[in-house]
C-alpha positions in Angstrom: 1.8 -3.8 -17.7 3.4 -6.5 -15.6 1.5 -7.6 -12.6 4.7 -7.6 -10.6 5.0 -3.9 -10.5 2.0 -3.3 -8.3 4.1 -2.7 -5.3 5.8 0.4 -6.7 2.4 1.8 -7.6 1.1 1.1 -4.0 4.2 2.7 -2.5 4.1 5.8 -4.7 0.4 6.3 -5.5 0.9 10.1 -6.1 3.1 9.1 -9.1 0.8 6.4 -10.4 0.1 8.0 -13.8 3.8 8.8 -14.5 4.9 5.4 -13.4 2.3 3.6 -15.6 3.2 5.8 -18.6 7.0 5.2 -18.2 6.5 1.5 -17.7 4.7 1.2 -21.1 7.5 2.8 -23.1 10.8 2.5 -21.1 12.2 -1.0 -20.6 14.9 0.2 -18.2 12.4 2.0 -16.0 10.2 -1.1 -16.0 13.2 -3.1 -15.0 13.9 -0.7 -12.1 10.4 -1.1 -10.9 10.7 -4.9 -11.2 13.9 -4.7 -9.1 11.9 -2.8 -6.5 9.3 -5.5 -6.3 11.9 -8.3 -6.2 13.7 -6.5 -3.3 10.4 -6.0 -1.4 9.6 -9.7 -1.8 13.0 -10.6 -0.5 12.6 -8.3 2.4 9.3 -9.9 3.4 10.9 -13.3 3.3 13.8 -12.2 5.5 11.5 -10.5 8.0 9.9 -13.9 8.8 13.1 -15.9 8.5 14.7 -17.8 11.4 18.1 -17.5 9.8 20.8 -15.9 12.0 21.6 -13.4 9.2 18.0 -12.1 9.3 18.7 -8.7 10.9 21.6 -7.9 8.5 19.6 -8.9 5.5 16.5 -7.0 6.6 18.6 -3.9 7.0 20.3 -4.4 3.6 17.0 -4.8 1.8 15.4 -1.8 3.5 18.4 0.2 2.3 18.2 -1.2 -1.2 14.4 -0.4 -1.3 15.1 3.2 -0.2 17.7 3.6 -2.9 15.5 2.1 -5.6 12.7 4.3 -4.6 14.9 7.4 -4.9 16.1 6.2 -8.3 12.5 5.7 -9.5 11.7 9.2 -8.3 14.7 10.7 -10.0 13.8 9.0 -13.3 10.3 10.3 -13.1 11.5 13.8 -12.5 14.0 13.6 -15.3 11.4 12.9 -18.0 
């Protein structure tokens, strides 16, 4: 399992087993989890940025993370 996906496992520990199983067999699900981790990394960079667009980007990435989390949960519930 890719090291990169640890953030999803930390965020949704109650679904750890299901996430790990799906990541082993479902490339699209794994990609979804990778997207979550990428968005979280970007959010953390924007949170400490001095860029004038900081607030807008932080808001956008928080929204994206919430949407990705919901999609991950829907995928887990569907299988």
